N, CA, C and O atoms as a CHARMM CRD file, in Angstrom:
* protein
*
  312
    1    1 UNK  N     97.99900   1.16700 148.43400 PROA 1      0.00000
    2    1 UNK  CA    97.81300  -0.13200 148.45100 PROA 1      0.00000
    3    1 UNK  C     97.08100  -0.89400 147.08600 PROA 1      0.00000
    4    1 UNK  O     96.09700  -0.44000 146.50200 PROA 1      0.00000
    5    2 UNK  N     97.69900  -1.97900 146.77600 PROA 2      0.00000
    6    2 UNK  CA    97.10900  -2.51100 145.42400 PROA 2      0.00000
    7    2 UNK  C     96.32600  -3.76900 145.62400 PROA 2      0.00000
    8    2 UNK  O     95.59400  -4.20900 144.73700 PROA 2      0.00000
    9    3 UNK  N     96.49200  -4.41000 146.90300 PROA 3      0.00000
   10    3 UNK  CA    95.94500  -5.75700 146.90900 PROA 3      0.00000
   11    3 UNK  C     95.60600  -5.73100 148.60300 PROA 3      0.00000
   12    3 UNK  O     96.20200  -4.97500 149.37000 PROA 3      0.00000
   13    4 UNK  N     94.62000  -6.62500 149.00400 PROA 4      0.00000
   14    4 UNK  CA    94.39200  -6.88600 150.46100 PROA 4      0.00000
   15    4 UNK  C     93.99600  -8.41800 150.44700 PROA 4      0.00000
   16    4 UNK  O     92.97300  -8.78400 149.86900 PROA 4      0.00000
   17    5 UNK  N     94.75900  -9.22200 151.04100 PROA 5      0.00000
   18    5 UNK  CA    94.61600 -10.49300 151.23500 PROA 5      0.00000
   19    5 UNK  C     93.75400 -10.76300 152.88500 PROA 5      0.00000
   20    5 UNK  O     94.20100 -10.33000 153.94700 PROA 5      0.00000
   21    6 UNK  N     92.85000 -11.32600 152.78700 PROA 6      0.00000
   22    6 UNK  CA    91.80000 -11.26000 153.84300 PROA 6      0.00000
   23    6 UNK  C     91.95500 -12.73500 154.51900 PROA 6      0.00000
   24    6 UNK  O     92.15200 -13.71600 153.80200 PROA 6      0.00000
   25    7 UNK  N     91.84900 -12.84400 156.00300 PROA 7      0.00000
   26    7 UNK  CA    91.92400 -14.23500 156.60400 PROA 7      0.00000
   27    7 UNK  C     90.82100 -14.99800 156.25200 PROA 7      0.00000
   28    7 UNK  O     91.01800 -16.20900 156.15400 PROA 7      0.00000
   29    8 UNK  N     89.49300 -14.49200 155.99900 PROA 8      0.00000
   30    8 UNK  CA    88.38600 -15.21100 155.59100 PROA 8      0.00000
   31    8 UNK  C     87.60100 -14.43200 154.54400 PROA 8      0.00000
   32    8 UNK  O     87.99100 -13.35700 154.08900 PROA 8      0.00000
   33    9 UNK  N     86.39400 -15.07800 154.16700 PROA 9      0.00000
   34    9 UNK  CA    85.54700 -14.30800 153.14200 PROA 9      0.00000
   35    9 UNK  C     84.49400 -13.34500 153.97100 PROA 9      0.00000
   36    9 UNK  O     83.86800 -12.46400 153.38000 PROA 9      0.00000
   37   10 UNK  N     84.39500 -13.50700 154.94100 PROA 10     0.00000
   38   10 UNK  CA    83.51500 -12.58900 155.88800 PROA 10     0.00000
   39   10 UNK  C     84.29000 -11.19900 155.93000 PROA 10     0.00000
   40   10 UNK  O     83.75600 -10.11400 155.69800 PROA 10     0.00000
   41   11 UNK  N     85.61200 -11.38800 156.25500 PROA 11     0.00000
   42   11 UNK  CA    86.52700 -10.13800 156.16200 PROA 11     0.00000
   43   11 UNK  C     86.68700  -9.40600 154.80500 PROA 11     0.00000
   44   11 UNK  O     86.77700  -8.18600 154.67400 PROA 11     0.00000
   45   12 UNK  N     86.70700 -10.24100 153.91100 PROA 12     0.00000
   46   12 UNK  CA    86.68600  -9.84100 152.50700 PROA 12     0.00000
   47   12 UNK  C     85.55100  -9.10100 152.23200 PROA 12     0.00000
   48   12 UNK  O     85.71600  -8.02100 151.66400 PROA 12     0.00000
   49   13 UNK  N     84.35800  -9.48200 152.53600 PROA 13     0.00000
   50   13 UNK  CA    83.08200  -8.77400 152.29100 PROA 13     0.00000
   51   13 UNK  C     83.13200  -7.40200 152.85600 PROA 13     0.00000
   52   13 UNK  O     82.88700  -6.37900 152.21600 PROA 13     0.00000
   53   14 UNK  N     83.53400  -7.47600 154.34100 PROA 14     0.00000
   54   14 UNK  CA    83.54200  -5.96000 154.94900 PROA 14     0.00000
   55   14 UNK  C     84.73000  -5.20000 154.35600 PROA 14     0.00000
   56   14 UNK  O     84.71500  -3.98000 154.52000 PROA 14     0.00000
   57   15 UNK  N     85.77600  -5.74900 153.67800 PROA 15     0.00000
   58   15 UNK  CA    86.65000  -4.89900 152.80000 PROA 15     0.00000
   59   15 UNK  C     86.11500  -4.40700 151.78900 PROA 15     0.00000
   60   15 UNK  O     86.37400  -3.22200 151.57700 PROA 15     0.00000
   61   16 UNK  N     85.27400  -5.06400 150.90600 PROA 16     0.00000
   62   16 UNK  CA    84.48700  -4.70100 149.98600 PROA 16     0.00000
   63   16 UNK  C     83.62100  -3.48400 150.16000 PROA 16     0.00000
   64   16 UNK  O     83.63900  -2.51500 149.40100 PROA 16     0.00000
   65   17 UNK  N     82.72500  -3.63900 151.41600 PROA 17     0.00000
   66   17 UNK  CA    82.06700  -2.56500 151.87900 PROA 17     0.00000
   67   17 UNK  C     82.73900  -1.25500 152.06800 PROA 17     0.00000
   68   17 UNK  O     82.31600  -0.21300 151.56800 PROA 17     0.00000
   69   18 UNK  N     83.86100  -1.35100 152.85100 PROA 18     0.00000
   70   18 UNK  CA    84.57200  -0.19200 153.27600 PROA 18     0.00000
   71   18 UNK  C     85.20600   0.57400 151.98000 PROA 18     0.00000
   72   18 UNK  O     85.27000   1.79900 151.87500 PROA 18     0.00000
   73   19 UNK  N     85.68700  -0.42200 150.96100 PROA 19     0.00000
   74   19 UNK  CA    86.11200   0.18600 149.95900 PROA 19     0.00000
   75   19 UNK  C     84.99100   1.17200 149.14200 PROA 19     0.00000
   76   19 UNK  O     85.18000   2.29400 148.67200 PROA 19     0.00000
   77   20 UNK  N     83.89400   0.43900 149.14400 PROA 20     0.00000
   78   20 UNK  CA    82.78200   1.03900 148.47800 PROA 20     0.00000
   79   20 UNK  C     82.49300   2.49700 149.15100 PROA 20     0.00000
   80   20 UNK  O     82.20400   3.47900 148.46800 PROA 20     0.00000
   81   21 UNK  N     82.60200   2.51900 150.52700 PROA 21     0.00000
   82   21 UNK  CA    82.13200   3.57200 151.25200 PROA 21     0.00000
   83   21 UNK  C     83.21100   4.77800 150.88200 PROA 21     0.00000
   84   21 UNK  O     82.91300   5.97100 150.83300 PROA 21     0.00000
   85   22 UNK  N     84.28800   4.32200 150.67800 PROA 22     0.00000
   86   22 UNK  CA    85.55400   5.27800 150.38400 PROA 22     0.00000
   87   22 UNK  C     85.61300   5.57900 148.92600 PROA 22     0.00000
   88   22 UNK  O     86.38800   6.46500 148.56600 PROA 22     0.00000
   89   23 UNK  N     84.94100   4.99300 148.10400 PROA 23     0.00000
   90   23 UNK  CA    84.93400   5.41900 146.62900 PROA 23     0.00000
   91   23 UNK  C     85.97300   4.46800 145.93300 PROA 23     0.00000
   92   23 UNK  O     86.24900   4.81000 144.78300 PROA 23     0.00000
   93   24 UNK  N     86.55900   3.42400 146.36800 PROA 24     0.00000
   94   24 UNK  CA    87.46200   2.80000 145.81400 PROA 24     0.00000
   95   24 UNK  C     86.77500   1.41600 145.19500 PROA 24     0.00000
   96   24 UNK  O     86.02900   0.66700 145.82600 PROA 24     0.00000
   97   25 UNK  N     87.18100   1.25700 143.87400 PROA 25     0.00000
   98   25 UNK  CA    86.40700   0.05200 143.11000 PROA 25     0.00000
   99   25 UNK  C     87.24900  -1.09200 142.99000 PROA 25     0.00000
  100   25 UNK  O     88.24500  -1.20100 142.27500 PROA 25     0.00000
  101   26 UNK  N     86.70700  -2.00400 143.82500 PROA 26     0.00000
  102   26 UNK  CA    87.17200  -3.29100 143.90400 PROA 26     0.00000
  103   26 UNK  C     87.30900  -4.03400 142.46500 PROA 26     0.00000
  104   26 UNK  O     86.29100  -4.20900 141.79600 PROA 26     0.00000
  105   27 UNK  N     88.52400  -4.45000 142.01600 PROA 27     0.00000
  106   27 UNK  CA    88.74500  -5.18700 140.81800 PROA 27     0.00000
  107   27 UNK  C     89.44400  -4.18300 139.76300 PROA 27     0.00000
  108   27 UNK  O     89.92800  -4.55100 138.69200 PROA 27     0.00000
  109   28 UNK  N     89.41700  -2.75000 140.27800 PROA 28     0.00000
  110   28 UNK  CA    89.91300  -1.70600 139.33200 PROA 28     0.00000
  111   28 UNK  C     91.09800  -1.00100 140.07300 PROA 28     0.00000
  112   28 UNK  O     92.24700  -0.86500 139.65400 PROA 28     0.00000
  113   29 UNK  N     90.58200  -0.58900 141.24300 PROA 29     0.00000
  114   29 UNK  CA    91.44200  -0.02000 142.12200 PROA 29     0.00000
  115   29 UNK  C     92.29100  -0.82900 143.02400 PROA 29     0.00000
  116   29 UNK  O     93.41800  -0.45400 143.34600 PROA 29     0.00000
  117   30 UNK  N     91.78100  -1.89400 143.42200 PROA 30     0.00000
  118   30 UNK  CA    92.43000  -2.72600 144.46600 PROA 30     0.00000
  119   30 UNK  C     91.68300  -4.12200 144.24600 PROA 30     0.00000
  120   30 UNK  O     90.48300  -4.26700 144.01500 PROA 30     0.00000
  121   31 UNK  N     92.68900  -5.15100 144.37400 PROA 31     0.00000
  122   31 UNK  CA    92.34900  -6.54500 144.41000 PROA 31     0.00000
  123   31 UNK  C     92.02300  -6.90200 145.78700 PROA 31     0.00000
  124   31 UNK  O     92.59400  -6.26100 146.66900 PROA 31     0.00000
  125   32 UNK  N     91.09600  -7.93200 146.16000 PROA 32     0.00000
  126   32 UNK  CA    90.66000  -8.18100 147.33600 PROA 32     0.00000
  127   32 UNK  C     90.50400  -9.76900 147.20100 PROA 32     0.00000
  128   32 UNK  O     89.72900 -10.24700 146.37200 PROA 32     0.00000
  129   33 UNK  N     91.33500 -10.62000 148.11900 PROA 33     0.00000
  130   33 UNK  CA    91.04600 -12.02300 148.19400 PROA 33     0.00000
  131   33 UNK  C     90.66800 -12.57900 149.45500 PROA 33     0.00000
  132   33 UNK  O     90.99500 -11.96700 150.47200 PROA 33     0.00000
  133   34 UNK  N     89.97000 -13.74200 149.54800 PROA 34     0.00000
  134   34 UNK  CA    89.50800 -14.19900 150.68800 PROA 34     0.00000
  135   34 UNK  C     90.01600 -15.56400 151.02200 PROA 34     0.00000
  136   34 UNK  O     90.96500 -16.02400 150.38800 PROA 34     0.00000
  137   35 UNK  N     89.40000 -16.28200 152.04400 PROA 35     0.00000
  138   35 UNK  CA    89.94300 -17.64900 152.39600 PROA 35     0.00000
  139   35 UNK  C     88.59700 -18.22300 152.85700 PROA 35     0.00000
  140   35 UNK  O     87.80100 -17.47100 153.42000 PROA 35     0.00000
  141   36 UNK  N     88.26900 -19.63500 152.63200 PROA 36     0.00000
  142   36 UNK  CA    87.24200 -20.27600 153.10600 PROA 36     0.00000
  143   36 UNK  C     86.13000 -20.77100 152.00400 PROA 36     0.00000
  144   36 UNK  O     85.35700 -21.69300 152.26400 PROA 36     0.00000
  145   37 UNK  N     86.12100 -20.11000 150.81700 PROA 37     0.00000
  146   37 UNK  CA    85.23900 -20.51200 149.76600 PROA 37     0.00000
  147   37 UNK  C     83.74000 -20.31800 150.35200 PROA 37     0.00000
  148   37 UNK  O     82.92500 -21.24000 150.30600 PROA 37     0.00000
  149   38 UNK  N     83.43200 -19.02500 150.91800 PROA 38     0.00000
  150   38 UNK  CA    81.91400 -19.04300 151.41800 PROA 38     0.00000
  151   38 UNK  C     81.04100 -18.85700 150.48500 PROA 38     0.00000
  152   38 UNK  O     81.31500 -18.07000 149.57900 PROA 38     0.00000
  153   39 UNK  N     79.79600 -19.54200 150.50000 PROA 39     0.00000
  154   39 UNK  CA    78.92500 -19.53400 149.44200 PROA 39     0.00000
  155   39 UNK  C     78.54800 -18.32800 148.78100 PROA 39     0.00000
  156   39 UNK  O     78.18300 -18.33600 147.60500 PROA 39     0.00000
  157   40 UNK  N     78.62200 -17.15500 149.56200 PROA 40     0.00000
  158   40 UNK  CA    78.28900 -15.88200 149.05400 PROA 40     0.00000
  159   40 UNK  C     79.16600 -15.24400 148.38200 PROA 40     0.00000
  160   40 UNK  O     78.80300 -14.26800 147.72600 PROA 40     0.00000
  161   41 UNK  N     80.54100 -15.65400 148.39100 PROA 41     0.00000
  162   41 UNK  CA    81.76500 -14.91600 147.61000 PROA 41     0.00000
  163   41 UNK  C     81.43500 -14.91200 146.16600 PROA 41     0.00000
  164   41 UNK  O     81.82100 -13.93500 145.52300 PROA 41     0.00000
  165   42 UNK  N     80.77100 -15.86600 145.54300 PROA 42     0.00000
  166   42 UNK  CA    80.57400 -15.64300 144.09500 PROA 42     0.00000
  167   42 UNK  C     79.36400 -14.79600 143.68500 PROA 42     0.00000
  168   42 UNK  O     79.06500 -14.70500 142.49400 PROA 42     0.00000
  169   43 UNK  N     78.60200 -14.12200 144.71800 PROA 43     0.00000
  170   43 UNK  CA    77.52400 -13.20200 144.40600 PROA 43     0.00000
  171   43 UNK  C     78.07300 -11.89800 144.59600 PROA 43     0.00000
  172   43 UNK  O     77.38700 -10.91800 144.30800 PROA 43     0.00000
  173   44 UNK  N     79.36500 -11.75600 145.10100 PROA 44     0.00000
  174   44 UNK  CA    79.75700 -10.44800 145.39200 PROA 44     0.00000
  175   44 UNK  C     80.36000  -9.80000 144.19200 PROA 44     0.00000
  176   44 UNK  O     80.88000 -10.55000 143.36500 PROA 44     0.00000
  177   45 UNK  N     80.36500  -8.64700 144.00200 PROA 45     0.00000
  178   45 UNK  CA    80.45800  -7.81900 142.66600 PROA 45     0.00000
  179   45 UNK  C     81.89600  -6.83700 142.94300 PROA 45     0.00000
  180   45 UNK  O     81.96800  -5.91700 143.75700 PROA 45     0.00000
  181   46 UNK  N     82.92400  -7.28500 142.08300 PROA 46     0.00000
  182   46 UNK  CA    83.25600  -8.51200 141.39800 PROA 46     0.00000
  183   46 UNK  C     83.25000  -9.77400 142.31000 PROA 46     0.00000
  184   46 UNK  O     83.48800  -9.67200 143.51400 PROA 46     0.00000
  185   47 UNK  N     82.93400 -11.14000 141.62800 PROA 47     0.00000
  186   47 UNK  CA    82.91700 -12.20800 142.35400 PROA 47     0.00000
  187   47 UNK  C     84.32800 -12.32900 143.29700 PROA 47     0.00000
  188   47 UNK  O     85.39600 -12.01800 142.77100 PROA 47     0.00000
  189   48 UNK  N     84.29800 -12.71800 144.47900 PROA 48     0.00000
  190   48 UNK  CA    85.48300 -12.66800 145.27800 PROA 48     0.00000
  191   48 UNK  C     86.25800 -14.00500 144.73300 PROA 48     0.00000
  192   48 UNK  O     85.76400 -15.10500 144.48300 PROA 48     0.00000
  193   49 UNK  N     87.72600 -13.54700 144.61600 PROA 49     0.00000
  194   49 UNK  CA    88.45300 -14.63600 144.52800 PROA 49     0.00000
  195   49 UNK  C     88.92000 -15.32200 146.11400 PROA 49     0.00000
  196   49 UNK  O     89.39700 -14.63800 147.02000 PROA 49     0.00000
  197   50 UNK  N     88.70600 -16.55300 146.18600 PROA 50     0.00000
  198   50 UNK  CA    88.71200 -17.22500 147.38500 PROA 50     0.00000
  199   50 UNK  C     89.39900 -18.42700 147.40700 PROA 50     0.00000
  200   50 UNK  O     89.48400 -19.06000 146.35400 PROA 50     0.00000
  201   51 UNK  N     89.97300 -18.91300 148.56000 PROA 51     0.00000
  202   51 UNK  CA    90.54900 -20.35300 148.63500 PROA 51     0.00000
  203   51 UNK  C     89.64600 -21.24200 149.43300 PROA 51     0.00000
  204   51 UNK  O     89.12800 -20.90500 150.49700 PROA 51     0.00000
  205   52 UNK  N     89.46700 -22.61400 148.73800 PROA 52     0.00000
  206   52 UNK  CA    88.71200 -23.56500 149.45000 PROA 52     0.00000
  207   52 UNK  C     89.62000 -24.24500 150.53800 PROA 52     0.00000
  208   52 UNK  O     90.66400 -24.82800 150.24600 PROA 52     0.00000
  209   53 UNK  N     89.16500 -24.12800 151.73300 PROA 53     0.00000
  210   53 UNK  CA    89.73600 -24.79700 152.91100 PROA 53     0.00000
  211   53 UNK  C     89.09200 -25.97100 153.24500 PROA 53     0.00000
  212   53 UNK  O     87.88300 -25.97300 153.47500 PROA 53     0.00000
  213   54 UNK  N     89.82500 -27.05500 153.30100 PROA 54     0.00000
  214   54 UNK  CA    89.34800 -28.32400 153.45800 PROA 54     0.00000
  215   54 UNK  C     89.54000 -28.67300 154.89000 PROA 54     0.00000
  216   54 UNK  O     90.59600 -29.13900 155.31700 PROA 54     0.00000
  217   55 UNK  N     88.43200 -28.42200 155.66300 PROA 55     0.00000
  218   55 UNK  CA    88.44100 -28.51600 157.22700 PROA 55     0.00000
  219   55 UNK  C     88.63800 -30.16900 157.65700 PROA 55     0.00000
  220   55 UNK  O     89.02100 -30.47700 158.78500 PROA 55     0.00000
  221   56 UNK  N     88.38500 -30.98200 156.81400 PROA 56     0.00000
  222   56 UNK  CA    88.50700 -32.30900 157.16300 PROA 56     0.00000
  223   56 UNK  C     90.07700 -32.79400 157.11200 PROA 56     0.00000
  224   56 UNK  O     90.57900 -33.54700 157.94700 PROA 56     0.00000
  225   57 UNK  N     90.69200 -32.28500 156.09500 PROA 57     0.00000
  226   57 UNK  CA    92.06700 -32.79100 155.85700 PROA 57     0.00000
  227   57 UNK  C     92.96700 -31.75800 156.89600 PROA 57     0.00000
  228   57 UNK  O     94.07100 -32.14000 157.28400 PROA 57     0.00000
  229   58 UNK  N     92.50700 -30.63100 157.25500 PROA 58     0.00000
  230   58 UNK  CA    93.20500 -29.86900 158.18400 PROA 58     0.00000
  231   58 UNK  C     93.19200 -30.48600 159.77900 PROA 58     0.00000
  232   58 UNK  O     94.08700 -30.39100 160.61900 PROA 58     0.00000
  233   59 UNK  N     91.92700 -31.11700 159.89300 PROA 59     0.00000
  234   59 UNK  CA    91.68500 -31.85900 161.21100 PROA 59     0.00000
  235   59 UNK  C     92.51600 -33.04400 161.31000 PROA 59     0.00000
  236   59 UNK  O     93.18800 -33.37300 162.28700 PROA 59     0.00000
  237   60 UNK  N     92.40000 -33.67400 160.16300 PROA 60     0.00000
  238   60 UNK  CA    93.15200 -35.01300 160.12600 PROA 60     0.00000
  239   60 UNK  C     94.67000 -34.90200 160.27000 PROA 60     0.00000
  240   60 UNK  O     95.29900 -35.74600 160.90900 PROA 60     0.00000
  241   61 UNK  N     95.27300 -33.82900 159.65800 PROA 61     0.00000
  242   61 UNK  CA    96.65500 -33.52400 159.86500 PROA 61     0.00000
  243   61 UNK  C     97.07700 -33.19300 161.18800 PROA 61     0.00000
  244   61 UNK  O     98.11400 -33.60300 161.71000 PROA 61     0.00000
  245   62 UNK  N     96.12900 -32.34200 161.77500 PROA 62     0.00000
  246   62 UNK  CA    96.27000 -32.02500 163.42400 PROA 62     0.00000
  247   62 UNK  C     96.29700 -33.16700 164.23400 PROA 62     0.00000
  248   62 UNK  O     97.13000 -33.20700 165.13900 PROA 62     0.00000
  249   63 UNK  N     95.47300 -34.16800 164.04900 PROA 63     0.00000
  250   63 UNK  CA    95.35700 -35.37200 164.73200 PROA 63     0.00000
  251   63 UNK  C     96.66700 -36.41500 164.63100 PROA 63     0.00000
  252   63 UNK  O     97.13900 -37.11100 165.53000 PROA 63     0.00000
  253   64 UNK  N     97.03700 -36.30700 163.42700 PROA 64     0.00000
  254   64 UNK  CA    98.40200 -37.05900 163.06100 PROA 64     0.00000
  255   64 UNK  C     99.56600 -36.39300 163.91500 PROA 64     0.00000
  256   64 UNK  O    100.34200 -37.02800 164.62800 PROA 64     0.00000
  257   65 UNK  N     99.56900 -34.85200 163.71200 PROA 65     0.00000
  258   65 UNK  CA   100.58800 -34.23300 164.38300 PROA 65     0.00000
  259   65 UNK  C    100.59000 -34.46900 165.89800 PROA 65     0.00000
  260   65 UNK  O    101.64800 -34.57100 166.52000 PROA 65     0.00000
  261   66 UNK  N     99.30900 -34.55800 166.51900 PROA 66     0.00000
  262   66 UNK  CA    99.24900 -34.73900 167.76300 PROA 66     0.00000
  263   66 UNK  C     99.56100 -36.08200 168.38600 PROA 66     0.00000
  264   66 UNK  O    100.05400 -36.25000 169.50100 PROA 66     0.00000
  265   67 UNK  N     99.21500 -36.99700 167.53500 PROA 67     0.00000
  266   67 UNK  CA    99.71400 -38.50800 168.05900 PROA 67     0.00000
  267   67 UNK  C    101.17800 -38.42700 167.82000 PROA 67     0.00000
  268   67 UNK  O    101.84400 -38.99800 168.68300 PROA 67     0.00000
  269   68 UNK  N    101.82200 -37.87700 166.89000 PROA 68     0.00000
  270   68 UNK  CA   103.18200 -38.07500 166.64900 PROA 68     0.00000
  271   68 UNK  C    103.94500 -37.31400 167.96500 PROA 68     0.00000
  272   68 UNK  O    104.93400 -37.78700 168.52400 PROA 68     0.00000
  273   69 UNK  N    103.31000 -36.08600 168.32900 PROA 69     0.00000
  274   69 UNK  CA   104.01100 -35.56200 169.55700 PROA 69     0.00000
  275   69 UNK  C    103.69200 -36.30900 170.80500 PROA 69     0.00000
  276   69 UNK  O    104.41500 -36.21200 171.79700 PROA 69     0.00000
  277   70 UNK  N    102.67500 -37.01600 170.77700 PROA 70     0.00000
  278   70 UNK  CA   102.42400 -37.82200 172.05600 PROA 70     0.00000
  279   70 UNK  C    103.35000 -39.16900 172.12800 PROA 70     0.00000
  280   70 UNK  O    103.42400 -39.87800 173.13100 PROA 70     0.00000
  281   71 UNK  N    104.06300 -39.41100 170.86700 PROA 71     0.00000
  282   71 UNK  CA   105.03800 -40.48200 170.86800 PROA 71     0.00000
  283   71 UNK  C    106.30300 -39.87200 171.10100 PROA 71     0.00000
  284   71 UNK  O    107.33400 -40.54000 171.02000 PROA 71     0.00000
  285   72 UNK  N    106.31300 -38.59100 171.39900 PROA 72     0.00000
  286   72 UNK  CA   107.63100 -37.92900 171.48400 PROA 72     0.00000
  287   72 UNK  C    108.50000 -37.46700 170.25800 PROA 72     0.00000
  288   72 UNK  O    109.59400 -36.91700 170.37700 PROA 72     0.00000
  289   73 UNK  N    107.89300 -37.75100 169.08700 PROA 73     0.00000
  290   73 UNK  CA   108.49000 -37.20600 167.76700 PROA 73     0.00000
  291   73 UNK  C    108.28000 -35.88100 167.51500 PROA 73     0.00000
  292   73 UNK  O    107.25600 -35.30600 167.88400 PROA 73     0.00000
  293   74 UNK  N    109.27900 -35.28000 166.83900 PROA 74     0.00000
  294   74 UNK  CA   109.26900 -33.87300 166.42300 PROA 74     0.00000
  295   74 UNK  C    108.20500 -33.75500 165.27300 PROA 74     0.00000
  296   74 UNK  O    108.10200 -34.63000 164.41400 PROA 74     0.00000
  297   75 UNK  N    107.54000 -32.80200 165.29600 PROA 75     0.00000
  298   75 UNK  CA   106.55900 -32.51200 164.15200 PROA 75     0.00000
  299   75 UNK  C    106.85100 -31.15600 163.52300 PROA 75     0.00000
  300   75 UNK  O    107.08800 -30.11000 164.12700 PROA 75     0.00000
  301   76 UNK  N    106.79200 -31.35300 162.17700 PROA 76     0.00000
  302   76 UNK  CA   107.33500 -30.11900 161.26800 PROA 76     0.00000
  303   76 UNK  C    106.07600 -29.69900 160.98700 PROA 76     0.00000
  304   76 UNK  O    105.22900 -30.46600 160.53100 PROA 76     0.00000
  305   77 UNK  N    105.82900 -28.30400 161.26500 PROA 77     0.00000
  306   77 UNK  CA   104.17200 -27.80200 160.78900 PROA 77     0.00000
  307   77 UNK  C    104.56100 -27.55900 159.36400 PROA 77     0.00000
  308   77 UNK  O    105.68800 -27.20300 159.02100 PROA 77     0.00000
  309   78 UNK  N    103.43500 -27.80000 158.46300 PROA 78     0.00000
  310   78 UNK  CA   103.19100 -27.60400 157.17600 PROA 78     0.00000
  311   78 UNK  C    102.85200 -26.24100 156.65000 PROA 78     0.00000
  312   78 UNK  O    102.62900 -26.08100 155.45000 PROA 78     0.00000
């Protein structure tokens, strides 16, 4: 395996720890990415590549979709 994409940064931190336990060097032997832009991501070694998730925008889009469903319209997931 060359890379691991984690569902969130906490999972990525656990993956870093497990790789270290197995003698796998993150950034050299394997690439690991996270999701959520957790504050501690930048303190990890090497710093975690992560994606900023905008919870406000996600909630807004969910409410728009729910309102459209209530009106009987088809909603296409993004």
